N, C-alpha and C positions, 0 to 999 in steps of 0.2 A: 082164765087159760088164754084168754084175747092176748091179753097183755104179755103172757109170755110167747102167742105166737108173733105179735108185734116185733119183740125184741130179738126173737130168732131171727126173723126176716130182715131186721137192719142189720144183724150181724152178717148175715150172707151176703147182702147187698155190699157192705164194707170190704169185705174179704176178697170179693171178685172183681172190684173196680180199680184196681191195679193192673190184673192181668188184663182184663180188656182194654185199658188204655197202651199198654204195653204192646199190643197187637198193631199199633196203629203207628206208636214212638219208635220202636225198634226198627233196625236193617231189616229188609224183606227181600232183599235182591243184591247179588254180587257181581265183580267184575274180576278178571285176571287174564293173566298170560295161561298159555296151554304150556308152555316149559319155562324151563328156568332161564330168565333172564336177568338175573340180578347182576350178573359181570358183563353186559354187553351182548351186540350180537354183530358178529361179522359178516358181511353179505356175501353172498354168491355174487361174485366177478369173474365174469370172462376176461383175462388180461389180452386177448389176443384181440378181440372184436370190440372190447371195452362196453360190453352190454352186460346189463345187470337185471335179474328177476328173481324175486325173494319172497315168499309168502311165510307169512306168520300168524299161527292162530290165537286165539283168545277165547274167552269161554264166560257166559253169563248165567248164574244160577237164581233162579226165580223161587224164591220159599212161601209166595203167595198162594193162597187159595183159588186165583185169578190170573188171568194173562196181565202180561206187562208189555207194554211199547216203549222201547228203547230207541231213541235218538243217538247217532254216532257221529262223532267228529275228530280229525286228525289234525297235529300242528305239528311243524318243521320248521326250523331257521330260513331266514328267507334267502340264504346263501345254500342251503343242500340242492344238491344237482339230482335229488330225487323227487318222485311223485310217488301218491300211495291211491290206490284202487280200494274201496271199500263203500258197502253199503250206508246208505242214507240214514236208514231206521230198520229195526228188526222187532220180530214178537216173540218172548220167551212164553210159553205156555205155563199152566199153574204148576209148581213141583216139578220144574224141569230145569236141568243144567245143559245148556246148549252150547255148542262150537262154533263159532264163525271165524272167518279169514279174512286180511288184509293182504293185497300183494305190492310191495316195491319194485317201481322199477326206473332205470335211468334216464333222466331227461334227453342227455345226448352223450355220445362218445366222447369229444372233446372235454364236457363238463365234466363228466365222471372223472375221467384221465388228470385232469387241470386240479381238481379239487384236493387230489393227494390220499394221503393213508396217515397223516401224520395228528390229527386230531379227530374225535368221535364227535358225532351232533346226535342232538337227541330227539325223540319222536313221544308225542305224548297224545295218547287215547282217550278221550272222551266220552263218558256213557251217559244221556240225561234221561230221566223218566219221562215221556211224553205226557203233558198235562195242560190243560187248557188255562189253567190258573197259573200255572209257571211254579207251583211250591214243589213238582216231582223232586224226588232226591238224584243227586248225581254221584257219579265215578268216574275215577281217574287211575290212568295205569302210565307207566313210562320205561324208556328204553333207550339206551345210549346205542347208536349204531356207527358202525366204522367199516371204511373199507380196508381189505386185506395190502399187505404191501406186494406190488408185482416190481421184480427185478429182471429187467431185458437189455443187458449190455453187449453192445454189439460193435465189432471193429470194421470199418472198410476204408478201402485206398480208393480216394475219388479219383486221382490220375496216376495210374499207374505207369511207368516209362514202359518205353518201348523196347529200347535195346541203349547198350553200353558198352565200351571197349574193355577188354580184360586188360589189366594192370590199372584201372581208373575207378572211382568208386561213383554213385549217384544217389541224393535224395529220394526218399519215398515218404510223402505225408501219410500219415493214419489217421483217420477221424473215427473218435469212441462217441457214439450216439447210444444214448439212456432211451431205449422206448418205455422204460417202467412207468410208476408213479411217485417214486420217492428217487432220494439221492443214491449214489451208488460208487464202487470204486474197483479199480483196477488191483485184485488181490496179488496176480501174477502174470507175465506174458512169458509166450513161447514162440518160436518158430521151427520150422522145417523145410528145409529146403532139399526138392530131389531133382538129379540130372548134374547137380552141378557142385562137386565136392569142393570145390576151392573156391567158392563164393561166402562169404561171411556177410551176415546180418548184426550190426553195432546198433545201440540206441536203447533196447530193450529195457535197461534198468531205468530208464526215464520214465517210463510207462508205469511202473510200481507207484501203487499209492495215489494215482489221478483220481480226481474227483469228478464227479459228471451227473450234474442235476438234469431231471427229466427235460428232452430236447422237445423244444416247440412248446413248453409249456413258460410262463411270462417270460418270452423272449429268449429263452435259454438254447444254446448253439451246440453243435458237436465240438468236443476237446481235441484238438490237433496234437499230435506228438510225430516229430521228425526220425526216421530211421534211416541208417545209412547200409547201401549194400557196396561192399568193395570186392573186386574178383581179381584174384591174384593173376599175373601177366603169362601165367603159364596155362590158364583154364583155356580150355579147346572151346570153339564155339557150339554151343548149348543155349536151347531153350529152356531156362530154369523155370522150377514149380514151386513158389514160396507160398507155405501157409501161414499165417499168422493168427495165435490162438490168445485169448484173454480170459481170466476166471474172475466172475464177478463175486467180488466181497460179500453182497448181499444173500444170496443164495448158493452159491459155490458153483453155478454152472459156468462149463468152458462151452464157449462159443469164437468161431473163427470164421475166415476170410483166406480166399486163396487166388494169386494173381501169375502170372505167367510175365517174364524177362528175359529177353535174348543178350546175351554174352559174344560179342565178336572177337574173337583170336587176333591177336596182335599177328601182322603180317612179319615175314621176313626181309620182305622187298622196300617196305617205309619205314622201318624200324620202330614201328609199333603205332603207325598211324595217328589217331587222336589222342591217343594214351596219355594221361597226365605224369604217368610214371616215366615217360620218355627221357633216355638217359642223351649225352651228349653225341651229335651225330658225327660221323667217322670223316675227317679232315681229307682222306686219301680218295674222297669221291665226290666229284662235283654233284651240281644239280641234277644234271643230265644223265649221271651214273659214269662219266668219263673218268679215267685215271690220272687228273693231273697233276700230280706230284711225278709219278712215273715219265711222263714227257719232258718235265722240267729238267731231270738229270741226262737224259738224252741230250735235251738242246746244250747242257753244259759241257760235256762230253765232246760235241761236235767243235762248240766255241774253242775248247784248249786244242784240240787237234790242228785247226786253222791258224792259231795263234803261232803254234808250234811250226808249222808250216813255211808261215810268213818270216820267221827268224833264219831258217836254213835257207832261204831263197838267196840268189846272189845280189 
């Protein structure tokens, strides 16, 4: 009986040995994102103020019968214009699945806008089991972050003309400014003229498909395009209200700017004033308005009469 008991005890010890060992060798806690971030994460960005605040949740599941202390660390590319606020370490109770969060914020408005929306950048979260011997397990998760594309194509008139004469034309410089974070283009341009039905605006076709890089980023400046305002010679003196609209190729939004210009009517006494379309001046009128040709005819008649009287004299 003693031999059988010893044999049975040996069998029991052998059968239970792998199970006891696996309790220490197998994974005892896990780390993961709360949401499905396999396809990356587009950050919450305020495109007006270029501020950024985005909270991301992650979980730690502890299957151990005892608490586990976890050290947390976040890694970003050196040129990433964001910073991350996260606890240095957390404690997860035994047999608990706990949720934690990290907050991503922009370093500065200029840095966030200048980074653009072309390429994603990777955030790596590393969780390490706190251990005095340094033999604790480590878990790691990653996510690709990117900024949304912000389109804000704005037209402006830096120096609108004060006035010009009817029957003439004047050039107006339009500045196309890109206040977004990615390259944009003019999909369409349109103009509306109020109060001056005989005023035409030319050069709109030259604005179509004009590319504009983000203004102020890497030295990029607004793109300038010249329009021509031309008033018919019959246009009356009016203050003309002109609204120029451009459609962004990026988001289809129409943005506009409005300016006023005064058209001065052609005067009947000065033959059109400073108009470029002035015709040839009337030769029957002198510079001071006197009828010189009529005076010449009178003098000619008087000379002929005088000659005739001399011939009839004694």
